[in-house]
N, C-alpha and C positions, 0 to 999 in steps of 0.2 A: 522728260515732257515730251521731246523730239522724238524716241525710242519708241514710242508707244505710235507715233504719228507715221513713222520710215515704219513701223513694223503692219499696222494695219493697210498699209497701203501697198504694202509687199506681197500680203496673202490675199488681197483681195483681187489680183491679175486671175485671170481666168488659166488653167492647167490647156494643156494640147488638146487634150482627149475631149473637153467640154469645148471646147470651141469648133471643132468634128465634127461631134456631134451635133451640134445645131447648126451646123454649115450646109451638113447633107442633111438634114430635117427627118433624121431616122435616131428611133430609139430603141436602144437597146437595153437590155438589162444589167451591161457590166459598164455605157456612157452612165448609165444615173447612178449605178452604186461609186464609179468612181469622182464621180460631182459632188454625193455625196461625202462620201469620208473623204473630201477634199471641205466643206461645208464644216465637216465636224474638227478636221484637225486644227483649220483657222481659227474654229471658234478657241477650240482649246489654247490655243496659242495666245490670242489675245487674253484670255482672261488669265493667263499666266504674267505675261506681260503686265497687264494693268494692275494686278495682287500686289504686286512690288513697290508699289507707289507709296507713299504712306497716305492715311486718313487723314482728314479735317475731321477732329470730335471736338464735344464739346468739356469743358473741366468738370466735370460731376462735384468735386468736391469744394469749387469755388461754387459754382450756383446752388448747394443745398444749405453752404452755411452764409448765402446769400439771402434766400428762401425763407432761412430759421430769423436771421436776425430781423425782418421785415413781419414776421408774425410776430416774432415777439414784443416787437414795438407795437402794434395794434392790439393786443390782449390785455396792455399796464393799463389801469385806472387808481387813481387816487384814493387815498382813504374815504376822501366824503363822498364821490361817486359810487364808491364800492356800497358806501354803507347804505345807501340812497336806494342802487338797484335790488342790493340784497336782504338789505334789514326790515325787520320787520315794523311794523310802523310804531312810531312815538316822537314823542315830542324832540329827540335828538337825531332821528333820520328824517324827520322833515328839516331842521337847521339844516344838516348836512345836505339836503338837497338844495338848499336856496344859497348855502357855498359853493355848492360846486356847478350853481347853474342848470340846476336841471329841474323837469316840471315837477309838483309834487303831486299831480293827480294819478289815480289810481281808478280800478274797478270798487265801487264798494267805499273803501276805507282808504283818504287819502295818505299822506307821507306823515303827516301830522299825528294818527289816528285818530281823527274824525271821521266820524260815520255819516254818511250823505242817505238820510232817512228821510228825505222830501216835507213839505209843510205838513204840520199838524192841526185838525183844523175842530175844536167838537162840534156836532152838530144834533141836536132833536128835529125827534120830528111828534107833530102835532095834526091834530084832526079840525077840520075849521068846514064850517055853515055856510054851502055854497047860493043859500039864499032860496033856494027852493028843495029843503029840504034833505038836501043831500050833502052828507062829510066827504071834504076829499084829504089824503092825506098832505100835508107839507112839511116843505124839513125848512129849521132853522141854524144859521152856524155861526159861530162867532169868531172873528178873525177874518183876514183875507180867504179870496178863494179863487 
């Protein structure tokens, strides 16, 4: 590490041609090219010195193994949970949901195989006289409404 900081300090010192060019306030092509070539050489040396240091990198094999281990733990379902989530509706599937502690409700049919069709009520329509000679259509239903 000391080698890098020492070489950078030595390289960043200006050459005599660039000092003279700045001191006299004259700009000539030679002064510009000598300062430009000096900067390019300095950049190449700094790159060569810093590239020789060991890199701090991530151990990819250990990282991949750890990620795969955590992914495998998340995806494991018990037999009851798998039957509840992916099984077709039946009494066995409903019991597996109860044992796994998962909800038995689904869209249309629950895990036990019972369809939610709502409440059915039988209704009859009839016509009744309203007292003025007009018949009015009415409905009578048996059961809760």
